[in-house]
N, CA, C and O atoms as a Tinker XYZ file with bonds, in Angstrom:
   460  protein
     1  N    112.881000    9.246000 -128.230000    73     2
     2  CA   113.842000   10.113000 -127.594000    64     1     3
     3  C    114.616000   10.916000 -128.635000    63     2     4     5
     4  O    115.066000   12.026000 -128.351000    81     3
     5  N    114.774000   10.364000 -129.840000    73     3     6
     6  CA   115.563000   11.068000 -130.845000    64     5     7
     7  C    114.919000   12.379000 -131.252000    63     6     8     9
     8  O    115.602000   13.402000 -131.288000    81     7
     9  N    113.632000   12.388000 -131.558000    73     7    10
    10  CA   113.014000   13.641000 -131.988000    64     9    11
    11  C    112.857000   14.599000 -130.820000    63    10    12    13
    12  O    113.037000   15.805000 -130.989000    81    11
    13  N    112.530000   14.098000 -129.654000    73    11    14
    14  CA   112.364000   14.958000 -128.493000    64    13    15
    15  C    113.694000   15.614000 -128.134000    63    14    16    17
    16  O    113.755000   16.816000 -127.878000    81    15
    17  N    114.738000   14.824000 -128.117000    73    15    18
    18  CA   116.059000   15.339000 -127.761000    64    17    19
    19  C    116.594000   16.307000 -128.797000    63    18    20    21
    20  O    117.239000   17.295000 -128.443000    81    19
    21  N    116.344000   16.047000 -130.053000    73    19    22
    22  CA   116.889000   16.891000 -131.122000    64    21    23
    23  C    116.345000   18.308000 -131.065000    63    22    24    25
    24  O    116.990000   19.233000 -131.558000    81    23
    25  N    115.175000   18.495000 -130.475000    73    23    26
    26  CA   114.554000   19.813000 -130.458000    64    25    27
    27  C    115.294000   20.799000 -129.557000    63    26    28    29
    28  O    115.516000   21.944000 -129.951000    81    27
    29  N    115.681000   20.371000 -128.352000    73    27    30
    30  CA   116.273000   21.323000 -127.402000    64    29    31
    31  C    117.352000   20.725000 -126.516000    63    30    32    33
    32  O    118.061000   21.470000 -125.839000    81    31
    33  N    117.499000   19.420000 -126.497000    73    31    34
    34  CA   118.385000   18.788000 -125.524000    64    33    35
    35  C    119.820000   18.685000 -126.014000    63    34    36    37
    36  O    120.088000   18.492000 -127.200000    81    35
    37  N    120.721000   18.818000 -125.072000    73    35    38
    38  CA   122.133000   18.585000 -125.335000    64    37    39
    39  C    122.289000   17.114000 -125.719000    63    38    40    41
    40  O    121.756000   16.248000 -125.026000    81    39
    41  N    122.998000   16.812000 -126.794000    73    39    42
    42  CA   123.160000   15.408000 -127.215000    64    41    43
    43  C    123.639000   14.527000 -126.059000    63    42    44    45
    44  O    124.577000   14.869000 -125.339000    81    43
    45  N    122.974000   13.392000 -125.906000    73    43    46
    46  CA   123.333000   12.437000 -124.865000    64    45    47
    47  C    122.782000   12.741000 -123.485000    63    46    48    49
    48  O    123.001000   11.962000 -122.557000    81    47
    49  N    122.069000   13.859000 -123.320000    73    47    50
    50  CA   121.612000   14.231000 -121.980000    64    49    51
    51  C    120.208000   13.735000 -121.658000    63    50    52    53
    52  O    119.803000   13.762000 -120.496000    81    51
    53  N    119.465000   13.287000 -122.650000    73    51    54
    54  CA   118.063000   12.936000 -122.378000    64    53    55
    55  C    117.953000   11.561000 -121.729000    63    54    56    57
    56  O    118.616000   10.602000 -122.124000    81    55
    57  N    117.098000   11.505000 -120.726000    73    55    58
    58  CA   116.770000   10.267000 -120.018000    64    57    59
    59  C    115.252000   10.143000 -120.026000    63    58    60    61
    60  O    114.547000   11.131000 -119.821000    81    59
    61  N    114.755000    8.953000 -120.258000    73    59    62
    62  CA   113.306000    8.744000 -120.246000    64    61    63
    63  C    112.979000    7.418000 -119.571000    63    62    64    65
    64  O    113.491000    6.368000 -119.960000    81    63
    65  N    112.129000    7.478000 -118.566000    73    63    66
    66  CA   111.605000    6.293000 -117.901000    64    65    67
    67  C    110.101000    6.304000 -118.114000    63    66    68    69
    68  O    109.405000    7.191000 -117.620000    81    67
    69  N    109.595000    5.307000 -118.858000    73    67    70
    70  CA   108.188000    5.281000 -119.233000    64    69    71
    71  C    107.555000    3.954000 -118.830000    63    70    72    73
    72  O    108.056000    2.891000 -119.196000    81    71
    73  N    106.474000    4.009000 -118.089000    73    71    74
    74  CA   105.675000    2.837000 -117.746000    64    73    75
    75  C    104.298000    3.076000 -118.367000    63    74    76    77
    76  O    103.355000    3.477000 -117.685000    81    75
    77  N    104.204000    2.822000 -119.672000    73    75    78
    78  CA   103.031000    3.212000 -120.458000    64    77    79
    79  C    101.890000    2.221000 -120.249000    63    78    80    81
    80  O    101.730000    1.250000 -120.989000    81    79
    81  N    101.109000    2.504000 -119.220000    73    79    82
    82  CA    99.890000    1.760000 -118.880000    64    81    83
    83  C     99.059000    2.679000 -117.997000    63    82    84    85
    84  O     99.592000    3.614000 -117.401000    81    83
    85  N     97.770000    2.424000 -117.910000    73    83    86
    86  CA    96.917000    3.247000 -117.058000    64    85    87
    87  C     97.479000    3.215000 -115.630000    63    86    88    89
    88  O     97.741000    2.145000 -115.079000    81    87
    89  N     97.656000    4.385000 -115.050000    73    87    90
    90  CA    98.248000    4.613000 -113.733000    64    89    91
    91  C     99.765000    4.455000 -113.704000    63    90    92    93
    92  O    100.385000    4.646000 -112.658000    81    91
    93  N    100.371000    4.108000 -114.841000    73    91    94
    94  CA   101.828000    4.064000 -114.917000    64    93    95
    95  C    102.380000    5.484000 -114.902000    63    94    96    97
    96  O    101.672000    6.438000 -115.223000    81    95
    97  N    103.641000    5.615000 -114.531000    73    95    98
    98  CA   104.269000    6.935000 -114.440000    64    97    99
    99  C    105.342000    7.061000 -115.512000    63    98   100   101
   100  O    105.827000    6.067000 -116.053000    81    99
   101  N    105.700000    8.304000 -115.805000    73    99   102
   102  CA   106.812000    8.567000 -116.710000    64   101   103
   103  C    107.628000    9.728000 -116.158000    63   102   104   105
   104  O    107.138000   10.541000 -115.374000    81   103
   105  N    108.890000    9.781000 -116.589000    73   103   106
   106  CA   109.776000   10.881000 -116.232000    64   105   107
   107  C    110.735000   11.072000 -117.397000    63   106   108   109
   108  O    111.347000   10.118000 -117.878000    81   107
   109  N    110.858000   12.306000 -117.841000    73   107   110
   110  CA   111.779000   12.660000 -118.924000    64   109   111
   111  C    112.657000   13.797000 -118.412000    63   110   112   113
   112  O    112.150000   14.770000 -117.853000    81   111
   113  N    113.970000   13.679000 -118.601000    73   111   114
   114  CA   114.869000   14.755000 -118.195000    64   113   115
   115  C    115.895000   14.995000 -119.292000    63   114   116   117
   116  O    116.245000   14.094000 -120.054000    81   115
   117  N    116.367000   16.234000 -119.351000    73   115   118
   118  CA   117.396000   16.591000 -120.327000    64   117   119
   119  C    118.052000   17.904000 -119.915000    63   118   120   121
   120  O    117.539000   18.645000 -119.076000    81   119
   121  N    119.192000   18.165000 -120.526000    73   119   122
   122  CA   119.897000   19.426000 -120.336000    64   121   123
   123  C    119.723000   20.236000 -121.607000    63   122   124   125
   124  O    119.970000   19.741000 -122.707000    81   123
   125  N    119.297000   21.482000 -121.454000    73   123   126
   126  CA   119.075000   22.362000 -122.604000    64   125   127
   127  C    120.393000   22.609000 -123.330000    63   126   128   129
   128  O    121.406000   22.951000 -122.720000    81   127
   129  N    120.353000   22.426000 -124.643000    73   127   130
   130  CA   121.548000   22.560000 -125.473000    64   129   131
   131  C    122.068000   23.994000 -125.519000    63   130   132   133
   132  O    123.267000   24.210000 -125.696000    81   131
   133  N    121.182000   24.972000 -125.362000    73   131   134
   134  CA   121.581000   26.376000 -125.506000    64   133   135
   135  C    122.169000   26.978000 -124.229000    63   134   136   137
   136  O    123.162000   27.704000 -124.276000    81   135
   137  N    121.536000   26.665000 -123.070000    73   135   138
   138  CA   121.978000   27.343000 -121.847000    64   137   139
   139  C    122.419000   26.409000 -120.719000    63   138   140   141
   140  O    122.786000   26.876000 -119.641000    81   139
   141  N    122.388000   25.098000 -120.957000    73   139   142
   142  CA   122.839000   24.139000 -119.956000    64   141   143
   143  C    121.876000   23.914000 -118.804000    63   142   144   145
   144  O    122.217000   23.234000 -117.836000    81   143
   145  N    120.675000   24.477000 -118.893000    73   143   146
   146  CA   119.687000   24.332000 -117.823000    64   145   147
   147  C    119.115000   22.914000 -117.815000    63   146   148   149
   148  O    118.856000   22.333000 -118.869000    81   147
   149  N    118.920000   22.362000 -116.601000    73   147   150
   150  CA   118.362000   21.019000 -116.425000    64   149   151
   151  C    116.838000   21.100000 -116.386000    63   150   152   153
   152  O    116.264000   21.953000 -115.708000    81   151
   153  N    116.195000   20.199000 -117.125000    73   151   154
   154  CA   114.732000   20.117000 -117.132000    64   153   155
   155  C    114.310000   18.693000 -116.810000    63   154   156   157
   156  O    114.945000   17.729000 -117.236000    81   155
   157  N    113.234000   18.579000 -116.053000    73   155   158
   158  CA   112.655000   17.273000 -115.775000    64   157   159
   159  C    111.145000   17.428000 -115.711000    63   158   160   161
   160  O    110.631000   18.332000 -115.052000    81   159
   161  N    110.444000   16.546000 -116.396000    73   159   162
   162  CA   108.985000   16.565000 -116.417000    64   161   163
   163  C    108.496000   15.142000 -116.168000    63   162   164   165
   164  O    109.175000   14.172000 -116.504000    81   163
   165  N    107.327000   15.034000 -115.583000    73   163   166
   166  CA   106.783000   13.708000 -115.338000    64   165   167
   167  C    105.290000   13.769000 -115.109000    63   166   168   169
   168  O    104.682000   14.838000 -115.058000    81   167
   169  N    104.725000   12.597000 -114.974000    73   167   170
   170  CA   103.298000   12.514000 -114.732000    64   169   171
   171  C    102.826000   11.080000 -114.711000    63   170   172   173
   172  O    103.609000   10.140000 -114.577000    81   171
   173  N    101.511000   10.942000 -114.849000    73   171   174
   174  CA   100.859000    9.629000 -114.782000    64   173   175
   175  C     99.943000    9.463000 -115.992000    63   174   176   177
   176  O     99.255000   10.395000 -116.409000    81   175
   177  N     99.956000    8.252000 -116.542000    73   175   178
   178  CA    99.087000    7.942000 -117.679000    64   177   179
   179  C     97.664000    7.692000 -117.182000    63   178   180   181
   180  O     97.445000    6.910000 -116.257000    81   179
   181  N     96.710000    8.365000 -117.807000    73   179   182
   182  CA    95.296000    8.187000 -117.442000    64   181   183
   183  C     94.558000    7.279000 -118.413000    63   182   184   185
   184  O     93.688000    6.506000 -118.011000    81   183
   185  N     94.911000    7.375000 -119.701000    73   183   186
   186  CA    94.307000    6.512000 -120.721000    64   185   187
   187  C     95.402000    6.036000 -121.657000    63   186   188   189
   188  O     96.263000    6.815000 -122.065000    81   187
   189  N     95.366000    4.757000 -121.995000    73   187   190
   190  CA    96.310000    4.190000 -122.956000    64   189   191
   191  C     95.538000    3.242000 -123.861000    63   190   192   193
   192  O     95.094000    2.180000 -123.423000    81   191
   193  N     95.380000    3.623000 -125.113000    73   191   194
   194  CA    94.749000    2.776000 -126.114000    64   193   195
   195  C     95.749000    2.690000 -127.264000    63   194   196   197
   196  O     95.939000    3.659000 -127.999000    81   195
   197  N     96.377000    1.548000 -127.417000    73   195   198
   198  CA    97.460000    1.379000 -128.384000    64   197   199
   199  C     97.062000    1.873000 -129.777000    63   198   200   201
   200  O     95.996000    1.537000 -130.293000    81   199
   201  N     97.935000    2.665000 -130.359000    73   199   202
   202  CA    97.775000    3.197000 -131.716000    64   201   203
   203  C     96.548000    4.084000 -131.901000    63   202   204   205
   204  O     96.159000    4.361000 -133.036000    81   203
   205  N     95.925000    4.541000 -130.798000    73   203   206
   206  CA    94.730000    5.383000 -130.909000    64   205   207
   207  C     94.748000    6.601000 -129.996000    63   206   208   209
   208  O     94.521000    7.720000 -130.456000    81   207
   209  N     95.015000    6.398000 -128.702000    73   207   210
   210  CA    94.839000    7.495000 -127.751000    64   209   211
   211  C     95.772000    7.335000 -126.555000    63   210   212   213
   212  O     96.010000    6.236000 -126.055000    81   211
   213  N     96.290000    8.488000 -126.120000    73   211   214
   214  CA    97.143000    8.540000 -124.942000    64   213   215
   215  C     96.781000    9.810000 -124.182000    63   214   216   217
   216  O     96.781000   10.899000 -124.757000    81   215
   217  N     96.473000    9.678000 -122.898000    73   215   218
   218  CA    96.143000   10.822000 -122.045000    64   217   219
   219  C     97.010000   10.713000 -120.794000    63   218   220   221
   220  O     97.072000    9.665000 -120.152000    81   219
   221  N     97.680000   11.824000 -120.461000    73   219   222
   222  CA    98.572000   11.792000 -119.309000    64   221   223
   223  C     98.721000   13.178000 -118.697000    63   222   224   225
   224  O     98.538000   14.195000 -119.366000    81   223
   225  N     99.059000   13.195000 -117.410000    73   223   226
   226  CA    99.324000   14.453000 -116.728000    64   225   227
   227  C    100.746000   14.899000 -117.058000    63   226   228   229
   228  O    101.580000   14.097000 -117.479000    81   227
   229  N    101.010000   16.204000 -116.858000    73   227   230
   230  CA   102.294000   16.805000 -117.206000    64   229   231
   231  C    102.646000   17.832000 -116.139000    63   230   232   233
   232  O    101.893000   18.780000 -115.916000    81   231
   233  N    103.786000   17.648000 -115.479000    73   231   234
   234  CA   104.232000   18.619000 -114.474000    64   233   235
   235  C    105.758000   18.671000 -114.461000    63   234   236   237
   236  O    106.427000   17.639000 -114.418000    81   235
   237  N    106.291000   19.885000 -114.499000    73   235   238
   238  CA   107.740000   20.091000 -114.426000    64   237   239
   239  C    108.205000   19.867000 -113.000000    63   238   240   241
   240  O    107.476000   20.183000 -112.060000    81   239
   241  N    109.408000   19.326000 -112.816000    73   239   242
   242  CA   109.914000   19.056000 -111.466000    64   241   243
   243  C    110.032000   20.333000 -110.645000    63   242   244   245
   244  O    109.940000   20.292000 -109.418000    81   243
   245  N    110.232000   21.457000 -111.308000    73   243   246
   246  CA   110.386000   22.729000 -110.603000    64   245   247
   247  C    109.051000   23.310000 -110.127000    63   246   248   249
   248  O    109.028000   24.155000 -109.232000    81   247
   249  N    107.946000   22.863000 -110.717000    73   247   250
   250  CA   106.615000   23.356000 -110.332000    64   249   251
   251  C    105.606000   22.200000 -110.330000    63   250   252   253
   252  O    104.665000   22.213000 -111.123000    81   251
   253  N    105.782000   21.206000 -109.458000    73   251   254
   254  CA   104.908000   20.023000 -109.486000    64   253   255
   255  C    103.447000   20.330000 -109.200000    63   254   256   257
   256  O    102.567000   19.562000 -109.588000    81   255
   257  N    103.180000   21.438000 -108.531000    73   255   258
   258  CA   101.791000   21.803000 -108.224000    64   257   259
   259  C    101.045000   22.324000 -109.455000    63   258   260   261
   260  O     99.822000   22.462000 -109.415000    81   259
   261  N    101.755000   22.614000 -110.538000    73   259   262
   262  CA   101.135000   23.165000 -111.745000    64   261   263
   263  C    100.923000   22.066000 -112.783000    63   262   264   265
   264  O    101.422000   22.154000 -113.905000    81   263
   265  N    100.194000   21.052000 -112.404000    73   263   266
   266  CA    99.954000   19.907000 -113.279000    64   265   267
   267  C     98.947000   20.269000 -114.374000    63   266   268   269
   268  O     97.918000   20.891000 -114.110000    81   267
   269  N     99.264000   19.869000 -115.595000    73   267   270
   270  CA    98.353000   20.064000 -116.717000    64   269   271
   271  C     98.049000   18.696000 -117.330000    63   270   272   273
   272  O     98.518000   17.671000 -116.834000    81   271
   273  N     97.273000   18.684000 -118.397000    73   271   274
   274  CA    96.814000   17.431000 -118.985000    64   273   275
   275  C     97.065000   17.433000 -120.490000    63   274   276   277
   276  O     96.784000   18.415000 -121.177000    81   275
   277  N     97.597000   16.320000 -120.990000    73   275   278
   278  CA    97.855000   16.164000 -122.425000    64   277   279
   279  C     97.053000   14.984000 -122.937000    63   278   280   281
   280  O     97.011000   13.926000 -122.310000    81   279
   281  N     96.413000   15.178000 -124.093000    73   279   282
   282  CA    95.764000   14.062000 -124.782000    64   281   283
   283  C     96.250000   14.043000 -126.230000    63   282   284   285
   284  O     96.330000   15.075000 -126.896000    81   283
   285  N     96.566000   12.851000 -126.687000    73   283   286
   286  CA    97.037000   12.642000 -128.056000    64   285   287
   287  C     96.144000   11.587000 -128.675000    63   286   288   289
   288  O     95.988000   10.490000 -128.139000    81   287
   289  N     95.563000   11.930000 -129.803000    73   287   290
   290  CA    94.713000   10.995000 -130.524000    64   289   291
   291  C     95.308000   10.783000 -131.904000    63   290   292   293
   292  O     95.709000   11.742000 -132.564000    81   291
   293  N     95.367000    9.539000 -132.342000    73   291   294
   294  CA    95.876000    9.195000 -133.664000    64   293   295
   295  C     94.731000    8.644000 -134.505000    63   294   296   297
   296  O     93.980000    7.775000 -134.061000    81   295
   297  N     94.606000    9.165000 -135.734000    73   295   298
   298  CA    93.543000    8.734000 -136.637000    64   297   299
   299  C     94.126000    8.446000 -138.006000    63   298   300   301
   300  O     94.997000    9.177000 -138.474000    81   299
   301  N     93.653000    7.381000 -138.659000    73   299   302
   302  CA    94.103000    7.127000 -140.028000    64   301   303
   303  C     93.733000    8.304000 -140.927000    63   302   304   305
   304  O     92.677000    8.918000 -140.771000    81   303
   305  N     94.626000    8.604000 -141.869000    73   303   306
   306  CA    94.431000    9.711000 -142.790000    64   305   307
   307  C     94.929000    9.240000 -144.154000    63   306   308   309
   308  O     95.801000    8.375000 -144.237000    81   307
   309  N     94.384000    9.802000 -145.201000    73   307   310
   310  CA    94.796000    9.389000 -146.549000    64   309   311
   311  C     96.300000    9.496000 -146.739000    63   310   312   313
   312  O     96.897000    8.689000 -147.452000    81   311
   313  N     96.912000   10.479000 -146.109000    73   311   314
   314  CA    98.357000   10.685000 -146.257000    64   313   315
   315  C     99.165000    9.895000 -145.221000    63   314   316   317
   316  O    100.395000    9.916000 -145.267000    81   315
   317  N     98.511000    9.210000 -144.302000    73   315   318
   318  CA    99.221000    8.468000 -143.261000    64   317   319
   319  C     98.436000    8.463000 -141.970000    63   318   320   321
   320  O     97.440000    7.749000 -141.848000    81   319
   321  N     98.875000    9.258000 -140.997000    73   319   322
   322  CA    98.223000    9.328000 -139.688000    64   321   323
   323  C     98.084000   10.783000 -139.261000    63   322   324   325
   324  O     99.024000   11.570000 -139.369000    81   323
   325  N     96.907000   11.119000 -138.782000    73   323   326
   326  CA    96.644000   12.451000 -138.247000    64   325   327
   327  C     96.802000   12.392000 -136.736000    63   326   328   329
   328  O     96.207000   11.534000 -136.083000    81   327
   329  N     97.602000   13.300000 -136.171000    73   327   330
   330  CA    97.766000   13.385000 -134.732000    64   329   331
   331  C     97.013000   14.620000 -134.239000    63   330   332   333
   332  O     97.236000   15.731000 -134.720000    81   331
   333  N     96.118000   14.409000 -133.271000    73   331   334
   334  CA    95.410000   15.508000 -132.631000    64   333   335
   335  C     95.996000   15.631000 -131.231000    63   334   336   337
   336  O     95.853000   14.734000 -130.400000    81   335
   337  N     96.656000   16.756000 -130.986000    73   335   338
   338  CA    97.372000   16.980000 -129.735000    64   337   339
   339  C     96.674000   18.092000 -128.968000    63   338   340   341
   340  O     96.392000   19.158000 -129.515000    81   339
   341  N     96.402000   17.833000 -127.704000    73   339   342
   342  CA    95.749000   18.856000 -126.870000    64   341   343
   343  C     96.447000   18.902000 -125.519000    63   342   344   345
   344  O     96.590000   17.890000 -124.834000    81   343
   345  N     96.877000   20.102000 -125.157000    73   343   346
   346  CA    97.506000   20.324000 -123.849000    64   345   347
   347  C     96.643000   21.373000 -123.150000    63   346   348   349
   348  O     96.466000   22.474000 -123.671000    81   347
   349  N     96.107000   21.043000 -121.983000    73   347   350
   350  CA    95.151000   21.929000 -121.323000    64   349   351
   351  C     95.354000   21.941000 -119.810000    63   350   352   353
   352  O     96.223000   21.255000 -119.272000    81   351
   353  N     94.533000   22.734000 -119.147000    73   351   354
   354  CA    94.519000   22.894000 -117.694000    64   353   355
   355  C     95.800000   23.562000 -117.185000    63   354   356   357
   356  O     96.394000   23.131000 -116.197000    81   355
   357  N     96.207000   24.619000 -117.884000    73   355   358
   358  CA    97.395000   25.374000 -117.482000    64   357   359
   359  C     97.085000   26.252000 -116.282000    63   358   360   361
   360  O     95.944000   26.660000 -116.060000    81   359
   361  N     98.133000   26.532000 -115.513000    73   359   362
   362  CA    97.989000   27.397000 -114.337000    64   361   363
   363  C     97.661000   28.834000 -114.738000    63   362   364   365
   364  O     96.942000   29.535000 -114.027000    81   363
   365  N     98.196000   29.270000 -115.891000    73   363   366
   366  CA    97.939000   30.632000 -116.349000    64   365   367
   367  C     98.277000   30.756000 -117.840000    63   366   368   369
   368  O     98.768000   29.811000 -118.458000    81   367
   369  N     98.010000   31.923000 -118.394000    73   367   370
   370  CA    98.224000   32.157000 -119.820000    64   369   371
   371  C     99.706000   32.101000 -120.188000    63   370   372   373
   372  O    100.051000   31.637000 -121.275000    81   371
   373  N    100.576000   32.560000 -119.311000    73   371   374
   374  CA   102.017000   32.510000 -119.585000    64   373   375
   375  C    102.487000   31.065000 -119.735000    63   374   376   377
   376  O    103.258000   30.755000 -120.644000    81   375
   377  N    102.031000   30.185000 -118.856000    73   375   378
   378  CA   102.386000   28.768000 -118.953000    64   377   379
   379  C    101.875000   28.192000 -120.267000    63   378   380   381
   380  O    102.589000   27.446000 -120.938000    81   379
   381  N    100.648000   28.533000 -120.635000    73   379   382
   382  CA   100.088000   28.061000 -121.900000    64   381   383
   383  C    100.941000   28.520000 -123.075000    63   382   384   385
   384  O    101.288000   27.722000 -123.945000    81   383
   385  N    101.278000   29.802000 -123.100000    73   383   386
   386  CA   102.058000   30.357000 -124.214000    64   385   387
   387  C    103.454000   29.748000 -124.290000    63   386   388   389
   388  O    103.944000   29.458000 -125.381000    81   387
   389  N    104.096000   29.553000 -123.146000    73   387   390
   390  CA   105.428000   28.938000 -123.131000    64   389   391
   391  C    105.389000   27.504000 -123.642000    63   390   392   393
   392  O    106.269000   27.087000 -124.395000    81   391
   393  N    104.370000   26.750000 -123.235000    73   391   394
   394  CA   104.239000   25.371000 -123.712000    64   393   395
   395  C    103.931000   25.337000 -125.208000    63   394   396   397
   396  O    104.434000   24.475000 -125.928000    81   395
   397  N    103.119000   26.259000 -125.665000    73   395   398
   398  CA   102.808000   26.304000 -127.098000    64   397   399
   399  C    104.083000   26.492000 -127.915000    63   398   400   401
   400  O    104.290000   25.798000 -128.910000    81   399
   401  N    104.934000   27.422000 -127.501000    73   399   402
   402  CA   106.209000   27.641000 -128.200000    64   401   403
   403  C    107.073000   26.380000 -128.157000    63   402   404   405
   404  O    107.646000   25.979000 -129.170000    81   403
   405  N    107.161000   25.765000 -126.988000    73   403   406
   406  CA   107.978000   24.560000 -126.845000    64   405   407
   407  C    107.472000   23.416000 -127.699000    63   406   408   409
   408  O    108.251000   22.773000 -128.401000    81   407
   409  N    106.166000   23.154000 -127.647000    73   407   410
   410  CA   105.610000   22.056000 -128.435000    64   409   411
   411  C    105.771000   22.306000 -129.930000    63   410   412   413
   412  O    106.056000   21.373000 -130.681000    81   411
   413  N    105.597000   23.539000 -130.371000    73   411   414
   414  CA   105.783000   23.825000 -131.802000    64   413   415
   415  C    107.198000   23.492000 -132.247000    63   414   416   417
   416  O    107.393000   22.980000 -133.349000    81   415
   417  N    108.178000   23.771000 -131.415000    73   415   418
   418  CA   109.565000   23.414000 -131.729000    64   417   419
   419  C    109.712000   21.898000 -131.831000    63   418   420   421
   420  O    110.311000   21.391000 -132.780000    81   419
   421  N    109.167000   21.181000 -130.855000    73   419   422
   422  CA   109.250000   19.722000 -130.869000    64   421   423
   423  C    108.541000   19.131000 -132.088000    63   422   424   425
   424  O    109.050000   18.193000 -132.701000    81   423
   425  N    107.383000   19.663000 -132.443000    73   423   426
   426  CA   106.646000   19.123000 -133.584000    64   425   427
   427  C    107.343000   19.408000 -134.904000    63   426   428   429
   428  O    107.256000   18.600000 -135.829000    81   427
   429  N    108.033000   20.538000 -135.013000    73   427   430
   430  CA   108.823000   20.814000 -136.215000    64   429   431
   431  C    109.899000   19.745000 -136.396000    63   430   432   433
   432  O    110.120000   19.263000 -137.507000    81   431
   433  N    110.560000   19.381000 -135.311000    73   431   434
   434  CA   111.599000   18.353000 -135.367000    64   433   435
   435  C    110.980000   16.987000 -135.669000    63   434   436   437
   436  O    111.541000   16.211000 -136.442000    81   435
   437  N    109.828000   16.689000 -135.065000    73   435   438
   438  CA   109.161000   15.411000 -135.324000    64   437   439
   439  C    108.816000   15.298000 -136.807000    63   438   440   441
   440  O    109.013000   14.244000 -137.412000    81   439
   441  N    108.309000   16.369000 -137.387000    73   439   442
   442  CA   107.962000   16.366000 -138.812000    64   441   443
   443  C    109.193000   16.070000 -139.660000    63   442   444   445
   444  O    109.114000   15.304000 -140.620000    81   443
   445  N    110.321000   16.668000 -139.317000    73   443   446
   446  CA   111.572000   16.413000 -140.048000    64   445   447
   447  C    111.998000   14.956000 -139.903000    63   446   448   449
   448  O    112.448000   14.347000 -140.873000    81   447
   449  N    111.861000   14.395000 -138.713000    73   447   450
   450  CA   112.247000   13.001000 -138.485000    64   449   451
   451  C    111.386000   12.020000 -139.271000    63   450   452   453
   452  O    111.867000   10.966000 -139.687000    81   451
   453  N    110.121000   12.361000 -139.474000    73   451   454
   454  CA   109.192000   11.452000 -140.145000    64   453   455
   455  C    109.170000   11.605000 -141.655000    63   454   456   457
   456  O    108.603000   10.764000 -142.353000    81   455
   457  N    109.786000   12.680000 -142.176000    73   455   458
   458  CA   109.733000   12.868000 -143.634000    64   457   459
   459  C    110.984000   12.346000 -144.317000    63   458   460
   460  O    111.100000   12.427000 -145.540000    81   459
């Protein structure tokens, strides 16, 4: 929650409910630090392999019909761990581009937290 919240969330506003198992559900909510807008996203875990792979659906509470799919794979690397992140099945190119910008912001913060 620390790296996710640090990217865009108002301090203290992030909530996360995670049931990390196949068919388990998750919900993450926060208030945007810049404009005070409320965000909530959730989905269902499709694959869970500890320390290797996580696959889950992703849908914003404001557009639940626009469900997409995220897969994260972790691989040992000489420098530590390589993360392969894939977000796909977007409703349109605008959704893809908006998510790309958002994820890049989150990953910049994650990199800072891990270094």
